[in-house]
N, C-alpha and C positions, 0 to 999 in steps of 0.2 A: 589336448592343449598344444602338443607338440607339432601336430599336423596342421594346426590353424595358420593360415596364410593372411597377413595383414595387407589391406589394400587402401592405403591412405589416400591414394590419389582420386579415388571414388568420392571420398569426403570433400576433398580441395575443390573438386569440379562442382560439388553442390553447395559450395561456400557462400555464393551470393543468395541462395535460397535460404540458408540458415541465418544469414545477416539480415535478410527482409524480415525473418521472423523474430530476430532478437531486437529490431526496430519496432515492432508492433509490441513486444513485451515491454520496451522501454516506455513507450507510448502509455501504456496501461498502467504501469507503475507511476509515472509522473502525474497522470490525471486522477487516478484514484487517490494518491496521497493529497493533492489539491482539494479534490472534492471532499475527501474524508476530514481533512483539516477544517474545511469551512463549516461542517456540521460538528466537529468535535469540539472546537472552541465554545461555541455557545452552550454545548450540552455540558461541558466541564463545569460552567457557571452554574447551569441548572441543578447538577447533580451536587454542587457544593452547597446550595441553599437548603436541602433536605427536607422541603415542604412544597406543596402545591402541585398542580396537574403538570407543570413543565418538569418537575422533577419526577414524576411518575413516567411521563413519555421518554426523557432521556435514559431513566433507569431501564425500562423495558428494551430499548434500543440496545443499550450496553450489555444486558443479559442476553438477549438473543444472539447478537453478534459474536460475543466471546465463548458463548456455550453451545454453539451448534458448529458442525464442520463447515469449513470453506466450500467444499465440494456440494453440500447440501444448499448453500446458498447460491451458488452457481446454477445448480439444477432448478431451484425454485424460480429463478429468474428466466431461465431459457425453456425448460419443459413445463414447470408450473404454470407461468403465464401463458405459455402456449395452449395448454389445456383449457385456459380460459378464454382463449380466442385473441390473446394479446401476443401478437408475433412480433418479436425484436431479434436483431441480429445477434450472432454469437459473440461478437466484439462488444455490443453494447451491454449484454448480459453478464459478460465477466467484469467489464468496467464497473457496473452498478454493484454486483455482488462484492467485489473487493473493496470498493469505496465504502460500502456498508459496513464491512468488516473492519476496515481502517478506522472509520469513525468511531466504532466501539472502543477499539483498543486505545485510540489516540486520546479519546474523552478522559479515560482514566489516567492515561500518561499526563495530560494537561491539569487534571484534578490534583494529581500527587504534586505537580509544580506549583499549583495555586496554594496548596496547604504549607509549601515550603516558605512562602513569601509572608512576612509579618502582617497582620491584620491592620496594624496602625498604619500601614503605607495607604491603604485605601482612605482612612479617615483623614490623613494628612492631605492627599490630593483632593478630597472633597472640601477642606477646609480652604484650599487654594484657589476654589472657585470652578473645579472641574466637576463634570456630571459623571455618573458611574461609568458610562460608556467611554468617555474620554480617559478616565482613571485607568480603566482595564487597558486601553489601546496605547496609552502613552508612558504608563508607569508600571502597571502590573504584568502585562504579557510580555514585554521586552525581557524582564527578569526571568519570567516563566520558561521562555524559549532558551535561555541560557542554562537553566537547570535541568531541563529534560531533553538537551540535545543529544545525548547517546541512546536513551530508549526510543526517542523519535527516529533516528537514522535506523536503528534496529527494526522497528516496524516498517519503514520504508523498503528495506531489504526484504522483509518477510512478505511485504506486498508483492514485490518482484518475483518471488519464488513462488507465491500463491497463483500468480498469473498463468503457471503451467497447467493449472486445472481447465483452461480453456481448450486445451487439446481434447478433453472429453465431450465437448460440445461443437466440435468441428473448427475450432479457431486456429489459424495457422500462426500462432505465436511461435517462440522459439521450440518449445517442445513438440508443438503441433507439426511444425515443419520438419524437425528431425524424425518424428514418427513417421511422416509420408514418405521422406527421403529413404529411411531404412526399410520400408515395406517394399519399396520398389528395388532396392539393390540387395537387400538381405545382409547388410554389413552393420549389424546392431551395435556391436561392440565399439568399432571405430566412430560411428556417428555419435553415440551418446558420451563417449569420452571427450570429444570435441565439443559437444555441446554443455558438457559440465564445466569445461574451461571456459567457454563464453558467458556461462551463468557466473562464474567466478570473477570474470573480468567486469561484467556489468555491476556486481555487488561492490567491487573496488572503486569503480567509476562513481557509484552513488555516494561511498564513503568520501571520496576525494572532493565531489562537487559539494556535499554538505559541509565539509571542513572549510572550503574556500568561502562559502556563504557565510558560515559562522564567523570567520575571521574578518570579512568584510563589514559584518553587522556589528560586531563588537570590538573592532580595532580601536585603540586608544590614540 
């Protein structure tokens, strides 16, 4: 350790490459959260019903996504589909896998939020002339989002960290770009320390963006 020479200038020279990977990481995070939420919201309603084929489908999705490793899900999308002759890019494979994982976790987050809302609110909304979809959209889910804000943000950060799995299927997201750069320069410590800092900044950026959005949505 005493003989180790730090060469931070090599990392700074490769910073554009790392920032390009960070941009890919941010893209996958945002898209996977949006796609996951689009599936999670209806699945949370299906899961709350407790009966029917929709409940069974939603339950299977939740169980598979939450009880298998994200790495396994990425491999299924990239190598598994490839073995069946369905070849997709590493970007798309990682995006689909993380969106699938997000949907399962978010469905349970939203279901917990639904359980926190008094059931009388649905009956009251229907008595005012709203159909079920309108009641969920205008009355129930605005309150649910307020209840589940913190776990939702945590899941978004978890999705960002899970995007590092893309490195294992050749995706040049932040970890992939770092792995390539350090394999060329052999400066492993310097590159991964800087990359850890970039991940930290992205996590804080997600938290800040979520807080701003929350205040805009629920400002009095």
